[in-house]
C-alpha positions as CSV (number, residue, x, y, z in Angstrom):
1,M,1.5,-3.7,14.0
2,P,4.4,-4.9,16.1
3,A,5.1,-8.5,15.5
4,S,6.1,-8.9,19.1
5,N,2.5,-8.2,20.3
6,P,0.4,-11.5,19.9
7,R,-2.7,-9.8,21.5
8,A,-2.7,-7.2,18.8
9,I,-2.1,-9.8,16.1
10,D,-5.1,-11.8,17.4
11,K,-7.2,-8.6,17.4
12,A,-6.2,-8.0,13.8
13,R,-7.9,-11.1,12.7
14,G,-11.3,-9.2,13.1
15,L,-10.3,-5.8,11.7
16,D,-11.9,-4.4,8.7
17,A,-8.5,-3.9,7.0
18,D,-7.3,-4.9,3.5
19,A,-3.8,-5.8,4.7
20,L,-1.9,-6.5,7.8
21,M,1.7,-5.4,8.1
22,F,3.4,-7.3,10.8
23,D,6.5,-5.2,11.8
24,L,9.8,-6.6,12.9
25,E,11.6,-3.3,12.3
26,D,11.0,0.0,14.0
27,A,8.1,-1.1,16.2
28,V,10.1,-3.7,17.9
29,A,13.1,-2.9,20.3
30,P,16.4,-4.5,19.4
31,E,16.4,-6.9,22.3
32,A,12.9,-8.1,21.5
33,K,13.6,-8.7,17.7
34,P,14.4,-12.5,17.9
35,G,11.3,-13.1,20.0
36,A,9.1,-11.1,17.8
37,R,10.3,-13.1,14.8
38,D,9.3,-16.4,16.6
39,T,5.8,-14.9,17.6
40,L,5.1,-13.8,14.1
41,L,5.9,-17.3,12.6
42,A,3.6,-18.9,15.2
43,E,0.8,-16.4,14.5
44,L,1.1,-16.8,10.8
45,G,1.0,-20.5,11.1
46,A,-2.1,-20.4,13.3
47,G,-3.9,-18.6,10.4
48,G,-7.4,-17.2,10.7
49,F,-6.8,-13.9,9.1
50,G,-9.5,-14.3,6.3
51,H,-9.4,-12.0,3.3
52,R,-6.6,-9.8,4.8
53,R,-3.4,-9.7,2.8
54,L,-0.4,-10.6,5.1
55,I,2.8,-8.5,4.8
56,A,5.9,-8.8,6.9
57,R,8.2,-5.9,7.4
58,I,11.7,-7.3,8.0
59,N,14.8,-5.4,9.2
60,A,17.1,-4.1,6.6
61,L,19.7,-6.6,5.5
62,S,22.5,-4.2,6.8
63,T,21.3,-4.7,10.3
64,P,22.1,-7.5,12.7
65,W,18.7,-9.0,12.3
66,G,17.8,-8.6,8.5
67,E,19.4,-11.8,7.2
68,A,17.7,-14.0,9.9
69,D,14.3,-12.4,9.2
70,L,14.7,-13.1,5.6
71,A,15.6,-16.7,6.1
72,A,12.9,-17.4,8.8
73,L,10.0,-16.0,6.6
74,A,11.0,-18.0,3.5
75,Q,8.3,-20.6,4.0
76,A,5.7,-18.3,5.9
77,P,2.3,-17.7,4.4
78,V,2.8,-14.0,3.5
79,E,2.1,-12.2,0.3
80,A,5.0,-10.0,0.4
81,L,8.1,-8.8,2.3
82,L,8.2,-5.1,3.0
83,V,11.8,-4.0,3.3
84,P,12.9,-0.6,4.7
85,K,15.8,1.7,4.0
86,V,16.3,1.1,0.3
87,D,18.4,3.7,-1.5
88,D,18.6,2.7,-5.2
89,A,18.0,0.1,-7.8
90,A,20.8,-2.1,-6.8
91,D,19.1,-2.6,-3.4
92,I,16.0,-3.9,-5.1
93,V,18.1,-6.4,-7.3
94,A,20.0,-7.6,-4.4
95,L,16.8,-8.1,-2.2
96,S,15.1,-10.0,-4.9
97,V,18.0,-12.2,-5.5
98,A,18.2,-12.8,-1.8
99,M,14.6,-14.0,-1.7
100,D,15.2,-16.3,-4.6
101,H,18.3,-17.9,-2.9
102,A,16.4,-18.1,0.4
103,G,13.7,-20.3,-1.3
104,Y,10.7,-17.8,-1.3
105,N,7.8,-18.9,-3.6
106,P,7.8,-16.9,-6.7
107,A,4.4,-15.6,-5.8
108,V,5.8,-13.7,-2.9
109,A,6.4,-10.1,-3.8
110,L,8.8,-7.6,-2.7
111,W,7.5,-4.2,-1.3
112,V,9.9,-1.5,-0.4
113,M,9.7,1.6,1.9
114,I,10.5,4.8,0.2
115,E,11.9,6.7,3.2
116,T,15.4,8.0,2.6
117,P,16.6,11.0,0.6
118,C,18.4,8.8,-1.8
119,A,15.4,6.6,-2.4
120,V,13.3,9.7,-3.3
121,L,16.0,10.8,-5.8
122,A,16.1,7.4,-7.3
123,L,12.4,6.7,-7.5
124,D,12.4,6.1,-11.2
125,R,15.2,3.8,-11.1
126,I,13.7,1.9,-8.2
127,A,10.4,1.5,-9.7
128,A,11.8,0.3,-13.0
129,C,13.1,-2.7,-11.3
130,A,9.6,-4.1,-11.4
131,A,10.3,-5.3,-14.9
132,T,13.1,-7.8,-13.8
133,T,12.6,-8.4,-10.1
134,R,10.0,-9.3,-7.5
135,L,9.2,-5.7,-6.9
136,A,5.4,-5.0,-6.9
137,G,4.8,-2.0,-4.6
138,M,6.1,1.0,-2.8
139,V,5.1,2.4,0.7
140,L,6.1,5.9,1.7
141,G,7.8,6.3,5.1
142,L,7.5,10.0,5.7
143,N,8.6,9.6,9.4
144,D,12.0,8.4,8.6
145,L,12.2,10.9,5.6
146,A,11.5,13.8,7.9
147,K,14.1,12.6,10.4
148,D,16.7,12.4,7.6
149,S,15.8,15.6,5.7
150,G,14.6,18.0,8.3
151,M,11.4,18.5,6.4
152,A,8.5,19.3,8.8
153,Q,5.4,17.0,9.0
154,L,2.8,19.9,9.3
155,P,-0.9,19.7,8.6
156,G,-1.3,19.6,4.8
157,R,2.2,18.0,4.3
158,A,3.1,20.9,1.9
159,A,6.9,20.1,2.2
160,F,6.3,16.5,1.1
161,Q,4.0,17.3,-1.9
162,P,6.7,16.9,-4.4
163,V,7.6,13.5,-3.0
164,L,4.0,12.3,-3.0
165,T,3.5,13.2,-6.5
166,M,6.8,11.7,-7.8
167,A,6.2,8.5,-5.9
168,V,2.8,8.1,-7.6
169,L,4.1,9.0,-11.2
170,A,7.1,6.5,-10.7
171,A,4.6,3.7,-9.7
172,R,2.3,4.4,-12.6
173,A,5.1,4.6,-15.1
174,H,6.2,1.0,-14.1
175,G,3.1,-0.8,-13.1
176,L,3.4,-0.8,-9.3
177,F,1.1,0.1,-6.6
178,V,1.9,2.8,-4.1
179,L,0.6,3.4,-0.5
180,D,0.8,6.7,1.4
181,G,2.6,6.8,4.7
182,V,1.0,6.8,8.1
183,C,-0.7,9.6,10.0
184,N,0.9,9.9,13.4
185,A,-2.1,12.0,15.0
186,I,-4.0,8.9,16.2
187,D,-6.7,10.9,17.9
188,D,-7.0,13.6,15.2
189,L,-9.4,12.0,12.8
190,A,-9.9,15.3,10.9
191,R,-6.3,15.5,10.1
192,L,-6.2,11.8,9.2
193,E,-9.3,12.3,6.8
194,A,-7.5,15.4,5.2
195,E,-4.4,13.4,4.6
196,T,-6.4,10.4,3.3
197,V,-8.3,12.6,0.8
198,Q,-5.0,14.1,-0.3
199,A,-3.7,10.7,-0.9
200,R,-6.8,9.5,-2.7
201,D,-6.9,12.6,-4.9
202,G,-3.2,12.4,-5.5
203,G,-3.4,8.9,-7.0
204,F,-2.3,6.6,-4.2
205,D,-3.8,3.1,-4.0
206,G,-4.2,3.2,-0.2
207,K,-2.9,4.5,3.0
208,T,-0.9,2.8,5.8
209,L,-2.2,3.0,9.4
210,I,-0.9,2.6,12.8
211,H,-4.0,2.2,14.8
212,P,-7.4,0.4,14.4
213,A,-9.3,3.6,15.1
214,Q,-8.0,5.0,11.8
215,I,-9.4,2.2,9.6
216,A,-13.0,3.4,9.2
217,T,-12.0,6.8,8.1
218,V,-9.6,5.5,5.5
219,N,-12.0,2.9,4.2
220,H,-14.6,5.5,3.8
221,V,-12.5,8.1,1.9
222,F,-11.1,5.4,-0.4
223,A,-14.4,3.7,-1.2
224,P,-16.4,5.1,-4.2
225,S,-19.5,7.0,-3.2
226,E,-22.9,6.4,-4.6
227,A,-22.8,9.5,-6.8
228,E,-19.4,8.5,-8.1
229,L,-20.7,5.0,-8.8
230,A,-23.7,6.3,-10.5
231,E,-21.7,8.6,-12.8
232,A,-19.2,5.8,-13.6
233,Q,-22.0,3.4,-14.5
234,A,-23.8,6.1,-16.7
235,I,-20.4,6.3,-18.7
236,V,-20.1,2.6,-19.1
237,D,-23.7,2.2,-20.2
238,A,-23.4,5.0,-22.6
239,F,-20.4,3.5,-24.4
240,A,-22.1,0.1,-24.3
241,D,-25.1,1.4,-26.1
242,P,-25.1,0.2,-29.8
243,A,-26.3,3.6,-30.9
244,N,-22.9,5.0,-29.8
245,A,-20.8,2.3,-31.3
246,G,-17.5,3.5,-32.8
247,R,-17.9,7.0,-31.1
248,G,-14.9,8.2,-29.1
249,A,-16.5,11.0,-27.3
250,L,-20.0,11.3,-25.8
251,R,-22.2,13.7,-23.7
252,V,-23.1,12.0,-20.5
253,A,-25.2,13.9,-17.8
254,G,-24.0,17.2,-19.2
255,K,-20.3,16.3,-19.4
256,M,-18.0,15.1,-22.1
257,A,-16.9,11.6,-21.7
258,E,-14.1,10.2,-23.9
259,R,-12.7,6.6,-24.0
260,L,-10.1,7.6,-21.2
261,H,-13.1,8.4,-18.9
262,L,-14.6,5.0,-19.8
263,V,-11.3,3.4,-18.5
264,Q,-11.4,5.5,-15.3
265,A,-15.2,4.5,-14.8
266,E,-14.5,0.8,-15.2
267,R,-11.6,1.1,-12.8
268,L,-13.9,2.8,-10.1
269,I,-16.5,0.1,-10.5
270,A,-14.0,-2.7,-10.2
271,R,-12.7,-1.1,-7.0
272,A,-16.2,-1.0,-5.7
273,T,-16.9,-4.6,-6.6
274,S,-13.8,-5.7,-5.0
275,I,-14.8,-3.9,-1.7
276,A,-18.2,-5.5,-1.8
277,N,-16.7,-8.9,-2.5
278,R,-14.2,-8.5,0.4
279,S,-16.8,-7.5,3.0
280,G,-20.2,-8.6,1.7
281,A,-21.4,-5.1,1.7
282,P,-23.2,-3.3,-1.2
283,A,-20.7,-1.8,-3.7
284,T,-21.5,1.7,-2.5
285,S,-20.1,4.1,0.3
């Protein structure tokens, strides 16, 4: 959401979102950027955001506002900086060093937008920086990528499927999380749901949104269903049964379950537990 809009930020304190990204970049006009920075610092200082993770998207350091954004947020209560327009590993190293020099707490992570053709071609090199820098996650920016590449953002996102897949694989190879890009069709919840299912089934950890009306759909899609949880619990119980000690593969509800399925089942249950702990709701969807 625009960091220049205190009314929207206040409303965000009650939204059923996992994280809030306060934008100083594309959502703020050039002449409004200094004021937006001041507004964001004041709102962050006021607090009241509860369980929601707080992320600030700054302007690229190559812009007239990036350095000031970086310096101003050094002591702000944010979990991460989200930085746009990175192209390769050297950008990640420079950003991480700049955060160190600006005095950021070591716990404040670096997230980056994957939104340029160069970044897509350098996905593995960028993700590998997680081993030696603050880099913790990647967020797809398909709007900018579409602008720079000429690829059409049509329903189904067929032109972007290779990018989606490679981003997930790069993230998994280097221990990062990865979030899908936004759906621009605010009033088309069917398209949003289709994109979100595509992201979930494609291995993404979540999806970024541009309007509160989209939150419920995405939460529903990414939350495990009762049937999925029941199947996962059956797998966990089967492997925990002393009668199955030492076995690497079992028959559970008519399906083969190996140790790798146990890992997946435990991961699903952990996600449901995290959702329940966050919202106070039952661990089902």
